[in-house]
N, C-alpha and C positions, 0 to 999 in steps of 0.2 A: 362851440367846442373850447373846453381848456387843455389845458397842456397836460400831458398823461402824466400820472406820479411818478415817484422814484420807485415805486414798490411793482408798478406793473411792469416797468421798463425792464427792472432787474429779474422778475419773473420772465418775459418773452427769452430775455438772454439765455437763462438756466434752463429752459424749454430748449433753445436751440443745440446748446450745448450738447443736451440729455438724446436728441436726436442724432448729432454727428455721431456720439459713442455707440448709439445701440446698433445706427448702421455700419460703423466702423466691423465692430462686434459680430453683426449678421453675417457680413463679409467672410470671415476667420472658417477656413475647413475644419471638420469635425476630428476632434482629437486634440487641436492644439498645433495641429503642425503646420509649417512654414508658410506661406503663400509663394506659389510660384510666379513672377513677372516677365518671365523669358518671353519671346514672342508668342504667340496665339498657338499656332502649329507647326511641330516637326514632324518630319518623317523619318522613320527607323527602319534599318533591315534585322530581321532577328533570324541568325543562324541556328540550329539545334545540331548538336556534336553527339549521336550515341559513344559509348564507351563499353560498352555491355560485351566485351571479351571474354572468351574461354581462359586466358591468360589471367585474366584480372578477376573473373571470379569462376573458379574452377568447378566449385559444387553445385553439382545437377545441374551444369550447364544445359541449356535445351537444344539439342541438336536438331528434332525432327519431331512432327505433330503437335503442333507447330514447333520450327526453331526458334530462338531468341530473335526477336524484333521488337518495334516501336509502333505505338498507332500513329494517328494524324494526331498533332499539334493544335491545341484550340486554346484561345486567349483572348482578353479582352484589355482596351486602354480604360480606365475609367478612374471616378474619383474617390476620396478617402470614407465615402460612404455607402461603397460596395465590396464586396468579398466574394469571390470566386470560391476560395477554398483557404482554411487558416489552420495552423496546427492547435491540435488539443480543443477543435471544437468540431462539430457534428457535418458531415459534408449535407449537402441537399440531394433530391431524389434523381434529379439530373444526372451530378456528380456519381451518384452510385451506378448509375446505370452505366455511365461513362468507363467509369475504372472496374468493373466487374465485366462488360461486355462488348466495351468498344462501341457504346450505340451512343451517338452526338445530339440526335435530333431533341432530346429533351432538355439538355445543357445549353443549348444554343439558343433555345426558346426561351430558360431562363435569364442570360445573359441580355436577349433582344429586351425582354419584359423590362429588365433593370432599366435599359435606357430608353423606354418610352414610357414607363410610369414616374421613376424616380430620376431620369435624365442624368442618371449616375456612371451611367456607360457610354462612352464618347464611339466606339468602333468595337467589333467582334472579326478578329482574323484566325484563319487558319493554316497549315502546312503539311502536306501530303506525309504520307506512314512512311516510316523508313522500314525496308523488308528484311534487315537483318539488325544485329548487336551493335554493329558498327557500322555509321556513315551519318550523312547529314540531310538536313531538311530545310529549309529556308522561305520566309515571308515578307512583305511588308505591314508594315502599320502606322495609323497615324496617332499621335498624342497632341493633348490640346493642354493648353495653360491650366483650364479647370479640370482636367482628366489627364494626369502626368503619371500617375502610377499604370504599371504591368502586371498583370498575372496571368499565368498558362498552365495545362495539365497535359502528360502525355504519357499515355498508360503503357505499362511495361507486360508484353505480351509474350510467353504465357506468365499468368500469374492469377490466384484469388481477385483481390484488390487494389492494386499495388501500382503506385505512379510515380511521376518524378514531375517538378513545376517550380514555381518561384510563386511567390503571394504579396504584393502591391510593391513591388520594385519601384522606386521611383526615378524618374529618366529627369527630371528636373532639378536643379540646381542653383535655388534662390533665382535670379535675373536671367541665367543661361542653362540650354540644353546640354547634358551631357554627350562629349562625342561617340564616347564608346564605354560599354558596360560588359563585365564577362564573368559568369557566377559557375561554378562546381555545382551539380547536381547531385543529390542523394535519392535511396528510394524512401516511399513514404506510403502506410497501410491507410487506407482510407476508412477501416473500423467498421467494415460492411459484410465482411464473409471471414471465416476464422481458419482459412486453410494458411499451412506452414510450407509449403512449398510450390513451385513452380505450375507443378501439373496436378495440384490441389483439387479435387472435385468440390464443385457450390456446396458452401455448408454456412447459411447464412448466420450472423454474428447479431445473437437475441440476448439481451436488449442491442443496438447498435450500439457500437463504440466510437468515439474521436479519433481523429487524424494524430496517429502518433508515425514519429520516425524511426525507420527500422537501420537496426545497425549492426556490428560485428556481434555484439552480447546479446541484441535485443531484439525479438524474442528470444528468452535464452533457453534454447531447447536446441539437443541436436536434431532434428529434423529440417530447423529451419534454413532454407536455400542461402539465407546470407549469413549463416551464425560460421564466423572463423575467430573462435577463442584467444587463438594468438594475435592477431591483430588488435591495436589499440583505437580504430577506426576504419570503417571501410574505404577502398579507394572512391574516387568518384564515378559514377555510373554514367554521366551523362555531364555537357556543357551547354549552356546559351550565352550568345555573343550576340549582343545590338550594337549598331552601327548606325547613327547619324547618316543620313544621305542629305545629298546637295541639291545644286538645281537640275541634275541631270541625272536623274536613279540609273538608266542604263547603262551608264559608263563605271558603274560601282565595282568593285573588285574587293570579294571580300578578304580581308589583312589575314596574314600566316600566322599560324600560333603564336604566341611569345606575350610579351607586355603589353597592356594596353595602354590606352591613353589617359586624359586627365577624366577619369570617371568618379572618383570617391573612393569610397570603401568596399565596394565590390570588385576593384582590380585584383587578377589571378595572374600569377605567371606559370605558363604550361610548365610539365616537368620535361626533360627531354628524353629520359628513358620512358620505357612501357612499364607499367603497372603491373608486378609480377606478384598474385598473391598466392603465399603458401599454404597446400591444403594436405594435411596429416591425413597418414593412412588409418582407417578405421575398421576392425574386424569385428566379428562376431563372437558372442559367449562361448567357451567350451563346449563342446559335446559330452555325455555321460562317457565315464571310461568304459573300453570294450573288456570285453573277458580277460581272463588272466590265463595267457596260455604257456604252457613248458613242461620239461619232462617231470618224473616223479622224484620227490628225494632235492630237488633243486628248486631256486627262486626262477619266477617265470615274469613275463612283461605284459604289461597292458597297455594302453595308448587310447588319447582322445586327440579330436581335431577340431579346428574353427578354421573360419573361411572369412575373406576378403569382401568388405563391405564397399569401402570406399577406397580407388587406386590413391596415393601419392603423387601429388603434383608439386612443380615450382621449388624444388625444394624443401617439401614438406617431410614430417617425421617419417620415415620408411616402416613398412609394415614388421611386426615381429614374428617369432616360428608360427608355425601353422599346425605344427603335430608336435605332441608333448608324451615320453615314454616315462612310465614308472615300474620299479621293481614290486613283483607280488607273489604272492602264493598261489598255484596253479588249484585251482576250484576242482578240476577235471584232469587231472594228471595223466600220461600217456607214460 
């Protein structure tokens, strides 16, 4: 056999370069995110802290049937090709059941199916419910270098379809795992129920809407339980803290509130004082004027009234006068 030609040698070299390039591209995560090169596995403690107090959220604060509380926490450690929920996108049937009624089985099956079929979910985790608006619950989770994102949801109880959570929080920072990450949480509407208040009856949104953030001015309706027009933004209704666990998880002690360690852009420092949200007094419309009464030949008086719909709280605007009088000419003088 003769020696290989220069053309065939050059062709084999080019093919090898192409294979190497294609293999490198195929190994990149979806969306062009940076590759996590940290050690394959990392364990974390996740602590959810409810901050839903009557002081911070005085309007229509649920005191009974049922009182303010939080559902169980459901989440997953996953890769970039999986989404538990996302702002401005539609929720799945499982998340709809969870956000509206707190039913978790369908959502858990969806997460587990994503792990079995797509290999995009490394672990599903959960934490117990919190039976009051303020309190803590915690769990442990395991993240993988190919599944370094964490998402979770917690239902606001009672509510039409409101929840808090995080979407695709990355625990990996290049070649290292983050030691601690803390994120303040705000309410979201799942877009499946049209209620305005915590105790609204079930009224399906048809057609279904996307996930939207609830703010102090949106939905812009006085009946909205989170409507505080004097505020630029709502105070955080909850907080989540993730801390990397070392060799002995049993020896782990949750850190005191305060500055977190080197955790990237999600670092947040707790405020020392408790948030107080001012709630202005709200009154009804005036009633009709009453009959004009008085002696003949002289001016009489008539009156009208209104009542308090919402009592002021936390230095909100006080209530105006509830009764008003005006002079009049008597209809039936005495």
